[in-house]
N, C-alpha and C positions, 0 to 999 in steps of 0.2 A: 494932462490926466496922470497921474501915478498908475505906477503897473501893478497890473493885475496883479496878484501874487496867490488868487483863491484857485479853486479847483474848474471857475468857470471863463477863466479868461481863454481867450481866443489861442493859445498854444497848447491848450490843454482839453479845451472842448472844442470840437471844430463844429458842431451844431448846439445850436442852445436856443428852449423854449421860455420863451419871458412871458409871465400871466400877469395883467393890468386888471385889479377889481373895481367894478362901478365907484364905489365912494371916494376912489382916488382918481378915477380920469372925469366923472362930474359931479358938479360943486352942488348944495343943498334943493336951489332953483331949478334943478334942470339941465344945467348947460354945462358945456365943456371946458375943462381950466384946462384952456387954451397954452399957455404960457409954461404951464407944466407936463403936459404933453408935447410941447418943443424939446424940452430940456432931455425927455424918454427919447424921442427922436433922433436926437444930437447924441444921446447914447449912445444908440443902437447903427447910426450911421458909424459912427466911429467905429464899433468892434467888425462892422460888414468890412470896413477898410481895412482891418489887422486881421482881416481872413477869416471871420467865424461867418457863418450862416447860421439866421436868428428867423424866428419864426416867432408871432406875440399873436398871443388867446386873449381878445379886448373884451370886456364887460362892454354895458353902458346900452345897447340898444334901447331895453323897455325904459330905462330912467329920461330917453333923450326923446325917446319918442311918445311919451307921457305927459314933459309939458307941452310938447308942440301940440299935441290932440285935447288938454286940459285934463287929461284924466286922475281920478283921485290918489290915494296911496300910492302913489309912483309909479301906474298905471298896474296893480299890482290885488286893488280891489275883486277881480275874478281873471280866469284864463282865458274868456276872451279878452279883454281890457288888455291884459299883456300880450298877448297876441299880436293886438292892434298895433301896440305901441312898439312890439317888435319890426314888424315889418317897416312901420313909418322912422323909429331909429336906427334902423340899419344904412339906409339910406346915408342918414348923418353921418354918422359913425364911420363909414366905408369913406365919404367923400372927406372929412378929416383926414383921417389916415394917409391916402392916396395924396392928398394937398402937401401935408407935412414932411413926407418921405421924399416925393418929388422933389420939394425944396434943397433936399440935400442930395439929388445925384441917383434917387431908389426907387424901384417900380415895386408896389402894393400890388398882391393877390387878395383875393376875397376868397373864403371857404366856410360856408356852414353847413353843421352837421348836426347828426341825433344820434342820442343813444344808441339805435338801430344803425347806425354807417359805421360804428366800431364793434359793435357787437356781432353781426354779420360777418363773416370769415373771409369773402367774396369781395364787399363794399370793404371792412379794411381794406383789404389790398388795394384794390382801384384806390382809395385815399392814399394809402402809403408811397405810391406811384408817381400821383400828383406833388406830393409835398417834396418828395424826393429831386421831382423836375424841376419845380420853381425855384427849389432852393439849390440847385444844381449852376441854376440859372441866373442866380444872384438878387431875384427877386424877394421882395420879406413878406411871407403871408400873413394875413391877419383870419384867424379863423374866431368863431363864434358858434354859440349853440341854437341854432335854428329854431327860436323862439317860436315865431309865428306861424308854426307846424306841429310845433312839439308837443306833445298832452302829457299828463302826470305817470304813466306808463311808460314814454319813448323819451323822456328828460335825464342826463344826467344829472341837473340840481344844481351845480354849484360850475364855476367852470375853474376849479382847484383839478379837480377828477378830471375833466376834457384836457387841461392841461400835459398831465403826467400820460394819458393816452395820446395825445398827441408825440408826444417825445417817443411813444414806443413805434408809433407809425413810423416817422420824421426818424428811427435812429437816431436821438438825441443821444450826446451827451450829458447833459445838465436841464434843468428847470429851474428859475428863479420864480416864485409866487411873490410879487410885489404887494404887501398887504399894508393894513392901517397898526399892524405891529409887527415889530424888528425880530419875531423868533419868535419859538418854543419856551417859556417859563415855568420854572417849577410850578407854579400856583398864575392864579390870574392877578398879574402887576394890578389892575384896576381895584381889585379888594382888595389882595393882601401884600402891606409892604416889603415883607421881606422874601418876596418873588424872586426868583436868582436865572438869567438867560439862562440854556444851555446853547451851548456852541457848536454838540456833535451830537447825532443819534446814529446810533446802529439799528439794529432790528425795532421795527414801530411793535412793540409787545404792549399786552395788557398796561402794564406799568406808565408807559408813555400813553397810553390812549387815556390814561386818569387821568393827565395833567391839561385835558383840553377843554377848552371853553367851548361849548357849541354856540355861541351868540355871534351874531353878525355887528361888531357894533355902532356899524350907521344905520343896519334897519334899511340901505339902500340895497346891499347883495344878496345872496344869498347862502352864503357861505361862511365858514365859522373852521377854529379853529380842530376841531373832528373833519372836515372835509378838506383841509391841508395834510392831516396826519393820513387819510385813505390816501390821498393823491400820494404821497411820499413813499406809501406802501409799495405802489400799480408802480413806479417809478423804479424802486429799487430790483422790483421783479425783472426788470428789462435791462439793468446793471447801470441806471441811470441817477446820479446824483442831484438831489434837489435840495433848494435853497429856502427860505423865509425868510423876507428881508423885508426893509422897511420902505416903504413907497411913499413916505408923507415929508420927504424932502426934494428939493431941488435934484436935477439931476441923480435919482435914485442907484444907476448902475453904478455911474462913476464914485458914490460917495462906499458904493458896496468895496468896492476896487480898493478905494482906496483903504476902508476901516476895517472888513471883512468881518461884521457887524453883523450877525443874523445865527440860524439855526440850519449846519447841513446836515441831511440826512446820507449817510455815507451808502454804498454802492455795494454787494457783492458781486460776484461775476454773472453775468448775464446768463439768463436760460436760454435757452433754442426762443429761434420766433414764434413758433408756436405754440410754448408755452409761455412765453412773455406775454402773448394777447390772452392766453387764459388765464394768466392770473392777472390780468390787468381788466377781465369782465366783471362787469356787475350784475349782471342777470343771470340767472340758471334757471332750465326746465323743472329740476326735479332736486332731490336730493338722496342719498345714501345713509342711513347711519349705521354705526360699526361699533362691533365689541371691543374692549381694550386691545384684544391680539391683535386684528387687523391695524390698528389705529399704530400699533408697533411697527408691524410690519410695515407701515406707509413712511413711518419716522427711518425706518432702515432702507428706503430704496426701492421697496418689493411693489408688485402690481396689487390690488384688490383682488380678493378671491372671494366665493359666494359662500364659504363659512363663515366668514367672518360680518357677514351682512346680517341684520338683525331688522330692516326695515326699510318697506319703498315709501315714498314721499314723490306725490308729484304726477303731470303726464307727461314722458319725454319718448322720444324712440330711438333707435341705435345712432348716436353720432351725434346727440346734442350732447351740450356743455351742464352735468349737474356737480352738484355739491358732495364730500362726503362728511360728515360730522358726528361728534362722538352723541354718547346717547344724553349728553347733556346740551346738546348746540353747537359746539366750541366746531369751527369749520378747519378741520383740517387739511383740506386737499380739494383743487377742483379737478376735474377731467371730461372727455368722450365717453360717455359709454357703450357698452357692446352692445347693450340690451335696451328693447323698449321696455316702458314702465312694466307690463302685463306679464310678461317671459320673465324681467328681475322679482318680482315678487315671487313668482311660482320657483324660483330657485333660491332665494334669499337663505340662508343656514344650511344649503343641503351639500352635499361634498358630489364630487364628480357625479359618482355611479346614481347616486338619489339625482340629482339634476340629471343626468340625461333620460332618466323614466318620467322626471316633469315634464320637460320639454317635449319630447320625443324626438330628439335628435339629440346628437351629440354636442356636448355645451362648449363655448370658446373658451379658451384658458384663462383669462380672467374676467370679471364684473366692468372693471377699468384698468387700463393696462399701463404701465408705469412712462411710457413712452409718449403715452396721452394721457399723462396728469402732471399738475402741478401740485408741490404744496406750498400750504399757505400759513 
């Protein structure tokens, strides 16, 4: 294998998360693409032997289970069908991974998680500790969303974002999303022949998001380019690079090492562990709507004070995660509220003396303190 010159080589990236989608792992008939998967496992084994610790986020349980149960629409005709298919297919999926990794002298472990597991701080830390220990022991963790129990309210909805959250929890330096497309293009290359591949991206801003195509080309998975860009944002918040790479080739990790063809989303300096967790969250209990002055104060790295808050939305308690948005709904930051929703409503827009009178006690220094806030 040609020496990997990308930022995801074992020398530069001690921990790597590799995400594999359903369309790559399972053929249209619902069977595992075993020859292709053997090549992926060979690539993973080579990286582990080179000193890299690798965890895999693997889709495919629903597609595999649907075939075994004879369910229509790939097991996605209803929530109940999807859950039954996931419960059935997960056994087959785990067995396949364990068997192929064992053939390379590696031990597999299974971790099934829901959105709640990584949104709740204590459970997130427990998952992080488990991942850390498994990787330190030389085990290859195989992770998937626990679709057999997850409902719409507690689902990631795609494994792209799950992979980025796993990277945060594992303290990984890189995420590779093996996809049915080899990166982010200036337009949809299936429609626009002038579309060109973008090899490197800094911030995932509105211009970059506008290039995304929301569809999943195979119809088998649940993610599209938008979910990959959202995953890139999550990874960047943890100081973790993310690459979108084609999985429609044999030995895709080796091919990427040889060609470096794909899109790499660069990462700024990592936030603190708590702030990275906040940035990666996909749910919030409520919102504070702020004026232009408060928005500028946040951009300058200051805390959010009551006078700049013009509206309070949702039901939340002190310490809950809330979003801070402009009047137009633009998301500025996410943080831990210093007040419950009722008290936040009472003091919104008020200065210290008026807030003290409204509350009946001395107000805290901020609505959301900068130490418990991350800008987005």
